MIMI-243214 format. One record per residue (C-alpha): residue number from 1; residue in three letters; x, y, z. Coordinates in nm, 3 decimals, always signed. Layout:
residues N
ATOM     i    aa        px        py        pz
ATOM   NUM   ALA         X         Y         Z
...
END
This chain:
residues 466
ATOM     i    aa        px        py        pz
ATOM     1   MET    -3.713   -12.780    +3.377
ATOM     2   ALA    -3.690   -13.025    +3.667
ATOM     3   ARG    -3.533   -13.360    +3.594
ATOM     4   SER    -3.676   -13.686    +3.744
ATOM     5   HIS    -3.455   -13.890    +3.981
ATOM     6   ASP    -3.640   -14.223    +3.905
ATOM     7   ASP    -3.502   -14.493    +3.676
ATOM     8   GLY    -3.844   -14.572    +3.524
ATOM     9   GLY    -4.070   -14.411    +3.270
ATOM    10   ASP    -4.037   -14.065    +3.414
ATOM    11   GLY    -3.669   -14.073    +3.332
ATOM    12   ARG    -3.737   -14.181    +2.973
ATOM    13   GLU    -3.990   -13.902    +2.938
ATOM    14   ALA    -3.734   -13.654    +3.064
ATOM    15   THR    -3.478   -13.782    +2.809
ATOM    16   LYS    -3.736   -13.768    +2.533
ATOM    17   ALA    -3.820   -13.415    +2.628
ATOM    18   LEU    -3.457   -13.313    +2.589
ATOM    19   SER    -3.463   -13.415    +2.224
ATOM    20   GLY    -3.716   -13.144    +2.153
ATOM    21   GLU    -3.678   -12.767    +2.163
ATOM    22   GLU    -3.480   -12.770    +2.491
ATOM    23   GLY    -3.252   -13.038    +2.358
ATOM    24   ARG    -3.166   -12.829    +2.059
ATOM    25   GLU    -3.087   -12.537    +2.288
ATOM    26   MET    -2.845   -12.759    +2.478
ATOM    27   GLY    -2.673   -12.874    +2.158
ATOM    28   LEU    -2.823   -13.227    +2.135
ATOM    29   GLY    -2.929   -13.206    +1.771
ATOM    30   LYS    -2.926   -13.482    +1.506
ATOM    31   THR    -2.561   -13.436    +1.422
ATOM    32   ASP    -2.461   -13.493    +1.783
ATOM    33   LYS    -2.676   -13.809    +1.803
ATOM    34   LYS    -2.519   -13.943    +1.484
ATOM    35   ARG    -2.167   -13.884    +1.625
ATOM    36   LYS    -2.266   -14.067    +1.940
ATOM    37   ARG    -2.398   -14.370    +1.740
ATOM    38   MET    -2.072   -14.375    +1.536
ATOM    39   GLY    -1.872   -14.387    +1.859
ATOM    40   ALA    -1.720   -14.046    +1.804
ATOM    41   GLU    -1.621   -13.862    +2.115
ATOM    42   ALA    -1.815   -13.554    +2.202
ATOM    43   PRO    -1.626   -13.236    +2.123
ATOM    44   PRO    -1.450   -13.096    +2.430
ATOM    45   PRO    -1.594   -12.783    +2.592
ATOM    46   PRO    -1.446   -12.457    +2.477
ATOM    47   PRO    -1.134   -12.365    +2.679
ATOM    48   ALA    -1.160   -12.103    +2.950
ATOM    49   PRO    -1.033   -11.765    +2.836
ATOM    50   SER    -0.664   -11.716    +2.911
ATOM    51   GLN    -0.535   -11.436    +3.134
ATOM    52   ASP    -0.413   -11.246    +2.828
ATOM    53   HIS    -0.755   -11.283    +2.670
ATOM    54   ARG    -0.923   -11.160    +2.983
ATOM    55   ALA    -0.684   -10.863    +2.996
ATOM    56   THR    -0.764   -10.782    +2.632
ATOM    57   SER    -1.133   -10.809    +2.703
ATOM    58   SER    -1.092   -10.583    +3.006
ATOM    59   ALA    -0.903   -10.328    +2.794
ATOM    60   ASP    -1.178   -10.343    +2.531
ATOM    61   ASP    -1.436   -10.290    +2.802
ATOM    62   GLY    -1.236    -9.993    +2.927
ATOM    63   LEU    -1.226    -9.842    +2.577
ATOM    64   ASP    -1.599    -9.896    +2.539
ATOM    65   TYR    -1.657    -9.726    +2.873
ATOM    66   ALA    -1.435    -9.433    +2.776
ATOM    67   ARG    -1.620    -9.397    +2.444
ATOM    68   ALA    -1.950    -9.395    +2.633
ATOM    69   ILE    -1.826    -9.120    +2.866
ATOM    70   VAL    -1.703    -8.910    +2.572
ATOM    71   ASP    -2.033    -8.959    +2.389
ATOM    72   LYS    -2.223    -8.855    +2.700
ATOM    73   SER    -2.003    -8.547    +2.740
ATOM    74   VAL    -2.058    -8.444    +2.378
ATOM    75   ARG    -2.434    -8.484    +2.420
ATOM    76   GLU    -2.423    -8.266    +2.732
ATOM    77   ILE    -2.225    -8.000    +2.548
ATOM    78   LEU    -2.471    -8.000    +2.260
ATOM    79   ALA    -2.761    -7.984    +2.505
ATOM    80   ILE    -2.666    -7.634    +2.620
ATOM    81   LYS    -2.782    -7.478    +2.291
ATOM    82   ALA    -3.115    -7.374    +2.439
ATOM    83   ASN    -2.986    -7.290    +2.785
ATOM    84   ARG    -2.635    -7.154    +2.761
ATOM    85   VAL    -2.407    -7.241    +3.054
ATOM    86   PRO    -2.076    -7.062    +3.129
ATOM    87   SER    -1.783    -7.269    +3.006
ATOM    88   THR    -1.624    -7.290    +3.353
ATOM    89   GLU    -1.944    -7.425    +3.507
ATOM    90   LEU    -1.986    -7.668    +3.217
ATOM    91   PHE    -1.633    -7.800    +3.258
ATOM    92   GLU    -1.692    -7.851    +3.633
ATOM    93   ARG    -2.009    -8.043    +3.553
ATOM    94   LEU    -1.835    -8.270    +3.303
ATOM    95   THR    -1.512    -8.337    +3.492
ATOM    96   GLY    -1.593    -8.278    +3.856
ATOM    97   GLU    -1.278    -8.062    +3.882
ATOM    98   ARG    -1.292    -7.728    +4.054
ATOM    99   ASP    -0.960    -7.661    +4.224
ATOM   100   HIS    -0.599    -7.622    +4.117
ATOM   101   SER    -0.657    -7.449    +3.783
ATOM   102   VAL    -0.453    -7.131    +3.742
ATOM   103   GLU    -0.735    -6.979    +3.539
ATOM   104   ASN    -1.006    -7.019    +3.805
ATOM   105   THR    -1.167    -6.697    +3.925
ATOM   106   PHE    -1.336    -6.639    +4.259
ATOM   107   GLY    -1.577    -6.396    +4.420
ATOM   108   ASP    -1.903    -6.353    +4.608
ATOM   109   SER    -1.967    -5.981    +4.566
ATOM   110   ASP    -2.242    -6.003    +4.303
ATOM   111   ASP    -2.525    -6.159    +4.505
ATOM   112   GLY    -2.708    -5.827    +4.557
ATOM   113   SER    -2.687    -5.837    +4.937
ATOM   114   LEU    -2.608    -5.532    +5.148
ATOM   115   GLU    -2.278    -5.693    +5.247
ATOM   116   SER    -2.181    -5.744    +4.883
ATOM   117   LEU    -2.265    -5.383    +4.798
ATOM   118   GLN    -2.033    -5.262    +5.074
ATOM   119   ALA    -1.763    -5.502    +4.959
ATOM   120   ARG    -1.792    -5.378    +4.600
ATOM   121   LYS    -1.736    -5.018    +4.712
ATOM   122   VAL    -1.415    -5.114    +4.892
ATOM   123   ALA    -1.295    -5.326    +4.599
ATOM   124   LEU    -1.352    -5.039    +4.355
ATOM   125   LEU    -1.177    -4.799    +4.592
ATOM   126   VAL    -0.851    -4.998    +4.576
ATOM   127   SER    -0.891    -5.158    +4.231
ATOM   128   LYS    -0.627    -4.943    +4.061
ATOM   129   SER    -0.363    -5.100    +4.287
ATOM   130   ILE    -0.461    -5.463    +4.206
ATOM   131   ALA    -0.271    -5.641    +3.926
ATOM   132   SER    -0.246    -5.989    +3.780
ATOM   133   LEU    +0.093    -6.148    +3.712
ATOM   134   SER    +0.179    -6.442    +3.489
ATOM   135   SER    +0.510    -6.627    +3.471
ATOM   136   TYR    +0.643    -6.768    +3.145
ATOM   137   ALA    +0.930    -6.997    +3.050
ATOM   138   GLY    +1.011    -7.126    +2.704
ATOM   139   GLY    +0.717    -6.933    +2.565
ATOM   140   LYS    +0.470    -7.122    +2.787
ATOM   141   ARG    +0.264    -6.987    +3.071
ATOM   142   ILE    +0.356    -7.142    +3.406
ATOM   143   ARG    +0.154    -6.979    +3.683
ATOM   144   VAL    -0.081    -6.689    +3.749
ATOM   145   CYS    -0.098    -6.487    +4.073
ATOM   146   SER    -0.251    -6.161    +4.188
ATOM   147   GLY    -0.052    -5.875    +4.333
ATOM   148   PHE    -0.082    -5.520    +4.462
ATOM   149   ALA    +0.121    -5.198    +4.456
ATOM   150   MET    +0.261    -5.100    +4.796
ATOM   151   CYS    +0.569    -4.888    +4.732
ATOM   152   GLN    +0.741    -4.686    +4.461
ATOM   153   THR    +1.107    -4.671    +4.370
ATOM   154   ASP    +1.329    -4.368    +4.351
ATOM   155   THR    +1.280    -4.374    +3.975
ATOM   156   THR    +0.979    -4.172    +3.858
ATOM   157   GLY    +0.714    -4.376    +3.681
ATOM   158   THR    +0.800    -4.714    +3.834
ATOM   159   SER    +0.618    -4.908    +4.105
ATOM   160   MET    +0.670    -5.220    +4.314
ATOM   161   ILE    +0.410    -5.497    +4.316
ATOM   162   LEU    +0.400    -5.749    +4.601
ATOM   163   THR    +0.293    -6.104    +4.524
ATOM   164   SER    +0.365    -6.467    +4.615
ATOM   165   THR    +0.683    -6.651    +4.518
ATOM   166   THR    +0.452    -6.927    +4.393
ATOM   167   LEU    +0.456    -6.721    +4.074
ATOM   168   ILE    +0.824    -6.787    +4.003
ATOM   169   ARG    +0.916    -7.080    +4.229
ATOM   170   SER    +1.052    -7.397    +4.065
ATOM   171   LEU    +0.773    -7.648    +4.000
ATOM   172   ASN    +0.951    -7.915    +4.206
ATOM   173   GLY    +0.896    -7.698    +4.515
ATOM   174   ASP    +1.263    -7.614    +4.571
ATOM   175   ASN    +1.376    -7.266    +4.668
ATOM   176   ASP    +1.484    -7.184    +4.314
ATOM   177   LEU    +1.346    -6.970    +4.035
ATOM   178   ILE    +1.189    -7.132    +3.732
ATOM   179   PRO    +1.474    -7.143    +3.476
ATOM   180   ASP    +1.466    -6.843    +3.240
ATOM   181   VAL    +1.141    -6.721    +3.395
ATOM   182   LYS    +0.977    -6.408    +3.256
ATOM   183   VAL    +0.696    -6.212    +3.422
ATOM   184   LYS    +0.412    -6.025    +3.254
ATOM   185   VAL    +0.191    -5.791    +3.455
ATOM   186   LEU    -0.170    -5.705    +3.370
ATOM   187   LEU    -0.263    -5.366    +3.515
ATOM   188   SER    -0.611    -5.243    +3.608
ATOM   189   ASP    -0.646    -5.049    +3.280
ATOM   190   GLY    -0.591    -5.368    +3.077
ATOM   191   HIS    -0.235    -5.280    +2.979
ATOM   192   ILE    +0.019    -5.567    +2.993
ATOM   193   THR    +0.377    -5.476    +3.075
ATOM   194   ASP    +0.701    -5.654    +3.158
ATOM   195   GLY    +0.775    -5.724    +3.521
ATOM   196   HIS    +1.128    -5.738    +3.665
ATOM   197   ILE    +1.197    -5.944    +3.977
ATOM   198   PHE    +1.335    -5.709    +4.241
ATOM   199   LEU    +1.319    -5.904    +4.570
ATOM   200   VAL    +1.265    -6.272    +4.649
ATOM   201   ASP    +1.209    -6.416    +4.997
ATOM   202   PHE    +1.149    -6.791    +4.973
ATOM   203   HIS    +1.123    -6.824    +5.352
ATOM   204   TYR    +0.821    -6.595    +5.381
ATOM   205   ASN    +0.695    -6.666    +5.026
ATOM   206   VAL    +0.710    -6.302    +4.915
ATOM   207   VAL    +0.838    -6.157    +4.589
ATOM   208   VAL    +0.847    -5.796    +4.470
ATOM   209   VAL    +0.816    -5.724    +4.099
ATOM   210   LYS    +0.911    -5.386    +3.952
ATOM   211   VAL    +0.697    -5.241    +3.670
ATOM   212   ALA    +0.728    -4.929    +3.456
ATOM   213   ALA    +0.397    -4.780    +3.569
ATOM   214   ASP    +0.289    -4.516    +3.818
ATOM   215   LEU    +0.033    -4.713    +4.023
ATOM   216   ALA    -0.189    -4.611    +4.310
ATOM   217   LEU    -0.046    -4.742    +4.637
ATOM   218   LEU    -0.236    -4.925    +4.907
ATOM   219   GLU    -0.204    -4.823    +5.270
ATOM   220   ALA    -0.076    -5.091    +5.508
ATOM   221   PHE    -0.250    -5.163    +5.835
ATOM   222   HIS    +0.021    -5.281    +6.075
ATOM   223   LEU    -0.160    -5.531    +6.292
ATOM   224   LYS    -0.016    -5.558    +6.641
ATOM   225   GLY    -0.128    -5.767    +6.935
ATOM   226   THR    -0.453    -5.960    +6.898
ATOM   227   THR    -0.575    -6.064    +6.558
ATOM   228   HIS    -0.808    -5.842    +6.354
ATOM   229   SER    -1.167    -5.938    +6.439
ATOM   230   GLY    -1.360    -5.737    +6.183
ATOM   231   ALA    -1.480    -5.821    +5.834
ATOM   232   VAL    -1.216    -5.854    +5.561
ATOM   233   LEU    -1.196    -5.888    +5.183
ATOM   234   ALA    -0.960    -6.100    +4.974
ATOM   235   LEU    -0.895    -5.927    +4.642
ATOM   236   GLY    -0.734    -6.039    +4.318
ATOM   237   ARG    -0.739    -5.997    +3.943
ATOM   238   ALA    -0.775    -6.256    +3.667
ATOM   239   TYR    -0.506    -6.251    +3.398
ATOM   240   GLU    -0.740    -6.336    +3.112
ATOM   241   GLY    -1.005    -6.068    +3.089
ATOM   242   GLY    -0.872    -5.867    +3.383
ATOM   243   LYS    -1.171    -5.942    +3.607
ATOM   244   LEU    -1.153    -5.784    +3.954
ATOM   245   MET    -1.218    -6.057    +4.211
ATOM   246   CYS    -1.346    -6.014    +4.566
ATOM   247   SER    -1.430    -6.263    +4.843
ATOM   248   ARG    -1.583    -6.168    +5.180
ATOM   249   GLY    -1.489    -6.319    +5.515
ATOM   250   GLU    -1.328    -6.257    +5.851
ATOM   251   VAL    -1.006    -6.345    +6.029
ATOM   252   VAL    -1.058    -6.671    +6.219
ATOM   253   ASN    -0.867    -6.859    +6.488
ATOM   254   ARG    -0.740    -7.143    +6.270
ATOM   255   THR    -0.397    -7.268    +6.175
ATOM   256   SER    -0.258    -7.276    +5.823
ATOM   257   ILE    -0.145    -7.585    +5.631
ATOM   258   PHE    +0.188    -7.411    +5.567
ATOM   259   GLY    +0.480    -7.431    +5.808
ATOM   260   CYS    +0.514    -7.055    +5.863
ATOM   261   SER    +0.427    -6.977    +6.227
ATOM   262   GLU    +0.349    -6.610    +6.153
ATOM   263   LEU    +0.058    -6.685    +5.918
ATOM   264   LEU    -0.299    -6.591    +6.005
ATOM   265   VAL    -0.613    -6.734    +5.843
ATOM   266   SER    -0.934    -6.582    +5.706
ATOM   267   SER    -1.257    -6.746    +5.599
ATOM   268   CYS    -1.236    -6.585    +5.254
ATOM   269   LYS    -1.225    -6.835    +4.969
ATOM   270   ILE    -0.996    -6.762    +4.677
ATOM   271   SER    -0.851    -6.959    +4.386
ATOM   272   MET    -0.487    -7.016    +4.296
ATOM   273   ALA    -0.507    -6.700    +4.084
ATOM   274   GLY    -0.574    -6.507    +4.406
ATOM   275   SER    -0.245    -6.603    +4.569
ATOM   276   GLY    -0.036    -6.291    +4.624
ATOM   277   GLY    -0.337    -6.062    +4.635
ATOM   278   PRO    -0.414    -5.837    +4.933
ATOM   279   LEU    -0.637    -5.902    +5.231
ATOM   280   VAL    -0.796    -5.565    +5.317
ATOM   281   ASN    -1.033    -5.428    +5.580
ATOM   282   TYR    -1.339    -5.222    +5.489
ATOM   283   ASN    -1.128    -4.905    +5.504
ATOM   284   GLY    -0.920    -5.036    +5.215
ATOM   285   GLN    -0.611    -5.091    +5.431
ATOM   286   VAL    -0.395    -5.397    +5.361
ATOM   287   LEU    -0.372    -5.654    +5.638
ATOM   288   GLY    -0.151    -5.902    +5.453
ATOM   289   ILE    -0.066    -6.107    +5.143
ATOM   290   ASN    -0.302    -6.396    +5.067
ATOM   291   PHE    -0.197    -6.756    +4.998
ATOM   292   TYR    -0.428    -7.015    +4.848
ATOM   293   GLU    -0.554    -7.306    +5.057
ATOM   294   LYS    -0.835    -7.536    +4.955
ATOM   295   ASN    -1.095    -7.445    +5.219
ATOM   296   GLN    -0.957    -7.123    +5.365
ATOM   297   THR    -0.711    -6.843    +5.289
ATOM   298   SER    -0.394    -6.784    +5.487
ATOM   299   HIS    -0.212    -6.451    +5.483
ATOM   300   LEU    +0.122    -6.313    +5.592
ATOM   301   PRO    +0.051    -5.999    +5.799
ATOM   302   MET    +0.194    -5.665    +5.693
ATOM   303   LEU    +0.365    -5.661    +6.033
ATOM   304   ILE    +0.610    -5.911    +5.879
ATOM   305   VAL    +0.600    -5.791    +5.518
ATOM   306   SER    +0.694    -5.433    +5.611
ATOM   307   ARG    +1.005    -5.557    +5.793
ATOM   308   ILE    +1.111    -5.767    +5.494
ATOM   309   LEU    +1.094    -5.453    +5.279
ATOM   310   GLU    +1.282    -5.246    +5.539
ATOM   311   GLN    +1.564    -5.499    +5.562
ATOM   312   HIS    +1.600    -5.515    +5.186
ATOM   313   GLN    +1.612    -5.137    +5.167
ATOM   314   SER    +1.876    -5.122    +5.443
ATOM   315   PHE    +2.095    -5.421    +5.357
ATOM   316   GLY    +1.997    -5.522    +5.002
ATOM   317   LYS    +1.875    -5.858    +5.134
ATOM   318   THR    +1.656    -6.016    +5.399
ATOM   319   ILE    +1.830    -6.173    +5.699
ATOM   320   SER    +1.627    -6.360    +5.957
ATOM   321   PRO    +1.728    -6.515    +6.291
ATOM   322   TRP    +1.672    -6.887    +6.348
ATOM   323   LEU    +1.574    -7.025    +6.688
ATOM   324   GLY    +1.450    -7.368    +6.577
ATOM   325   LEU    +1.094    -7.317    +6.706
ATOM   326   LYS    +0.743    -7.364    +6.572
ATOM   327   TYR    +0.479    -7.186    +6.776
ATOM   328   THR    +0.108    -7.104    +6.769
ATOM   329   SER    -0.099    -6.845    +6.950
ATOM   330   LEU    -0.298    -6.992    +7.242
ATOM   331   GLN    -0.618    -6.855    +7.085
ATOM   332   MET    -0.570    -7.092    +6.791
ATOM   333   MET    -0.506    -7.409    +6.990
ATOM   334   PRO    -0.773    -7.684    +7.009
ATOM   335   LEU    -0.977    -7.692    +7.326
ATOM   336   SER    -0.833    -8.031    +7.425
ATOM   337   VAL    -0.481    -7.883    +7.422
ATOM   338   LEU    -0.590    -7.565    +7.598
ATOM   339   GLU    -0.739    -7.767    +7.881
ATOM   340   ARG    -0.402    -7.926    +7.958
ATOM   341   ILE    -0.233    -7.585    +7.937
ATOM   342   TYR    -0.477    -7.419    +8.177
ATOM   343   GLN    -0.442    -7.705    +8.421
ATOM   344   LYS    -0.073    -7.612    +8.443
ATOM   345   PHE    -0.101    -7.234    +8.392
ATOM   346   PRO    -0.446    -7.112    +8.500
ATOM   347   ASP    -0.322    -6.750    +8.503
ATOM   348   VAL    -0.198    -6.747    +8.140
ATOM   349   ASP    -0.441    -6.593    +7.889
ATOM   350   GLU    -0.189    -6.491    +7.624
ATOM   351   GLY    +0.121    -6.653    +7.487
ATOM   352   LEU    +0.261    -6.884    +7.219
ATOM   353   TYR    +0.236    -7.261    +7.248
ATOM   354   ILE    +0.561    -7.429    +7.135
ATOM   355   SER    +0.461    -7.710    +6.900
ATOM   356   LYS    +0.808    -7.807    +6.771
ATOM   357   VAL    +1.170    -7.771    +6.879
ATOM   358   ALA    +1.434    -7.875    +6.625
ATOM   359   GLU    +1.692    -8.108    +6.770
ATOM   360   GLY    +2.025    -7.931    +6.829
ATOM   361   SER    +1.873    -7.590    +6.753
ATOM   362   PRO    +1.942    -7.279    +6.964
ATOM   363   ALA    +1.605    -7.324    +7.139
ATOM   364   ASP    +1.684    -7.689    +7.213
ATOM   365   VAL    +2.025    -7.600    +7.354
ATOM   366   SER    +1.861    -7.336    +7.576
ATOM   367   GLY    +1.625    -7.596    +7.723
ATOM   368   LEU    +1.294    -7.508    +7.556
ATOM   369   CYS    +1.058    -7.802    +7.508
ATOM   370   VAL    +0.741    -7.887    +7.319
ATOM   371   GLY    +0.443    -7.787    +7.533
ATOM   372   ASP    +0.615    -7.488    +7.694
ATOM   373   VAL    +0.445    -7.150    +7.652
ATOM   374   LEU    +0.631    -6.834    +7.546
ATOM   375   VAL    +0.485    -6.543    +7.743
ATOM   376   LYS    +0.741    -6.262    +7.698
ATOM   377   CYS    +1.019    -6.148    +7.466
ATOM   378   SER    +1.247    -5.867    +7.583
ATOM   379   GLU    +0.995    -5.776    +7.857
ATOM   380   SER    +0.708    -5.744    +7.604
ATOM   381   VAL    +0.407    -5.970    +7.656
ATOM   382   LEU    +0.346    -6.199    +7.358
ATOM   383   SER    -0.007    -6.225    +7.226
ATOM   384   SER    +0.033    -6.337    +6.864
ATOM   385   ALA    +0.282    -6.523    +6.647
ATOM   386   PRO    +0.321    -6.235    +6.395
ATOM   387   GLU    +0.407    -6.002    +6.683
ATOM   388   PHE    +0.688    -6.234    +6.800
ATOM   389   GLY    +0.814    -6.275    +6.443
ATOM   390   ALA    +0.825    -5.897    +6.402
ATOM   391   MET    +1.020    -5.864    +6.727
ATOM   392   LEU    +1.279    -6.112    +6.602
ATOM   393   LEU    +1.319    -5.929    +6.270
ATOM   394   ASP    +1.356    -5.597    +6.453
ATOM   395   ALA    +1.620    -5.745    +6.683
ATOM   396   CYS    +1.801    -5.883    +6.379
ATOM   397   LYS    +1.799    -5.544    +6.206
ATOM   398   ASP    +1.925    -5.365    +6.517
ATOM   399   HIS    +2.201    -5.623    +6.563
ATOM   400   LEU    +2.314    -5.596    +6.201
ATOM   401   GLU    +2.325    -5.217    +6.218
ATOM   402   ALA    +2.530    -5.232    +6.539
ATOM   403   PHE    +2.769    -5.520    +6.470
ATOM   404   GLY    +2.743    -5.622    +6.102
ATOM   405   ASP    +2.714    -5.971    +5.956
ATOM   406   CYS    +3.009    -6.121    +6.143
ATOM   407   ALA    +2.881    -6.111    +6.502
ATOM   408   TRP    +2.590    -6.353    +6.499
ATOM   409   GLU    +2.727    -6.551    +6.793
ATOM   410   ASN    +2.657    -6.244    +7.009
ATOM   411   MET    +2.289    -6.205    +6.913
ATOM   412   MET    +2.084    -6.316    +7.212
ATOM   413   VAL    +1.704    -6.338    +7.232
ATOM   414   GLU    +1.565    -6.302    +7.583
ATOM   415   VAL    +1.237    -6.486    +7.648
ATOM   416   VAL    +1.021    -6.587    +7.943
ATOM   417   ILE    +0.847    -6.925    +7.929
ATOM   418   LYS    +0.601    -7.128    +8.132
ATOM   419   ARG    +0.733    -7.484    +8.167
ATOM   420   ARG    +0.499    -7.765    +8.077
ATOM   421   ARG    +0.639    -8.018    +8.321
ATOM   422   ASP    +0.595    -7.819    +8.641
ATOM   423   GLY    +0.420    -7.490    +8.552
ATOM   424   SER    +0.717    -7.280    +8.664
ATOM   425   THR    +0.810    -6.945    +8.507
ATOM   426   VAL    +1.165    -6.937    +8.369
ATOM   427   SER    +1.375    -6.677    +8.183
ATOM   428   LYS    +1.590    -6.805    +7.897
ATOM   429   SER    +1.860    -6.655    +7.674
ATOM   430   ILE    +1.869    -6.804    +7.323
ATOM   431   ALA    +2.177    -6.758    +7.103
ATOM   432   ALA    +2.016    -6.700    +6.763
ATOM   433   GLU    +2.170    -6.832    +6.440
ATOM   434   VAL    +2.138    -6.704    +6.086
ATOM   435   LEU    +1.846    -6.861    +5.904
ATOM   436   LYS    +1.973    -7.106    +5.639
ATOM   437   GLU    +1.789    -7.241    +5.338
ATOM   438   SER    +1.755    -7.585    +5.500
ATOM   439   HIS    +1.539    -7.421    +5.768
ATOM   440   TYR    +1.312    -7.224    +5.531
ATOM   441   ASN    +0.936    -7.261    +5.564
ATOM   442   ARG    +0.780    -7.503    +5.316
ATOM   443   TRP    +0.518    -7.371    +5.076
ATOM   444   PRO    +0.366    -7.663    +4.881
ATOM   445   ALA    +0.147    -7.559    +4.589
ATOM   446   PRO    -0.064    -7.764    +4.346
ATOM   447   MET    +0.091    -7.820    +4.006
ATOM   448   PRO    -0.044    -7.568    +3.755
ATOM   449   ASN    -0.332    -7.702    +3.553
ATOM   450   TYR    -0.498    -7.534    +3.257
ATOM   451   ARG    -0.854    -7.608    +3.165
ATOM   452   PRO    -0.926    -7.665    +2.796
ATOM   453   ARG    -1.108    -7.375    +2.640
ATOM   454   LEU    -1.458    -7.472    +2.529
ATOM   455   ILE    -1.555    -7.308    +2.203
ATOM   456   ASN    -1.910    -7.226    +2.098
ATOM   457   ILE    -1.995    -7.534    +1.894
ATOM   458   THR    -2.359    -7.441    +1.830
ATOM   459   SER    -2.256    -7.277    +1.502
ATOM   460   CYS    -2.057    -7.581    +1.381
ATOM   461   ARG    -2.184    -7.779    +1.084
ATOM   462   GLY    -2.143    -8.148    +1.010
ATOM   463   PRO    -2.084    -8.445    +1.237
ATOM   464   TYR    -1.877    -8.420    +1.551
ATOM   465   PRO    -1.523    -8.539    +1.466
ATOM   466   ARG    -1.415    -8.872    +1.612
END
């Protein structure tokens, strides 16, 4: 209601109007008029809510909001009576979570396409070699990984399963085992047996677990030179239910999130439960061990894995040389970086781009710099990072067999580089050091997370408990 600004009758009419219905709404009733005639002061306005009061109100609002979300969730769960939804899909719908659960499965081989039919044949061909492993400590499950049988021991009836050290690595990410860790292995026939840790390589994120079972062995495909360009499959097995998992893809020219230079990447999409499983070609040959990443899958090629196993067989441990370098194949470098390289070295089509040189490292002392390109090692042309890594491990093995552990100062690695600053070709001798734990590759992994199991509540009677 508009109020008149005149001092005459219009103002009196406005005041009179306030004594009616609108006046009562504004608190000007008879009692207030009587107090005014008696000279009593009008009651003060209510005080503004204090900060504590506002905080309490905010907390109450938060509880109300939480109750509303829970009520909505319960209604959505009850709504699936007519149209049943898998519990995993339901949980994703309610929480929005999809990644980082150790119980997640993966796969795209059931869509009925010709590609999926071919993938299923390969997966079935090698399925007897695929296992699921679960680590336990204090009676609680810690992590779940996949694994595969690659070699047998001298003892009849025992096999070795390769998997990722994520299975048994300390949850704080250090290069230590989970205290008092135990390993259980689910085989393809559904049998669960004890696993015994036989070999651990925290640098390359590989562990070998021995089991009392005579398993079918996978054949390794030792990739050399350029990366595999054909179609590939990432395989794994779920621990609960034993489901065989298969994801289709191909090896792509991308870099991994992990610090290991020898890793390659495929477009296959796995879950955490697929870490440690094999990447195979369509002949069923193993290309490498898979490691979980959110939007892609990295793998350590068998070119490196086979040398880890050979060293352990020869020396009872894995010993790697350290140069203090991080490098990436030229094929994986961004176009913007390649342009600068080709402006300096237009004749270089293959090689390894040096992306990091540790200060004071053997490579640093020898004069290698970020931006230089490694083109040869011991007269062999370098085309991929796994190939160079394999050369270093071979040189290490040969040196140990010839001189033993005490002659590391005499181990020299001969390389040829293209210099970034002037484009010149230079030969360098690098005095390799023994790899120490402080120089290990880092393998960050999400903390294990278990989804609550959703029971079938359609048969429940009575009100939903509060």
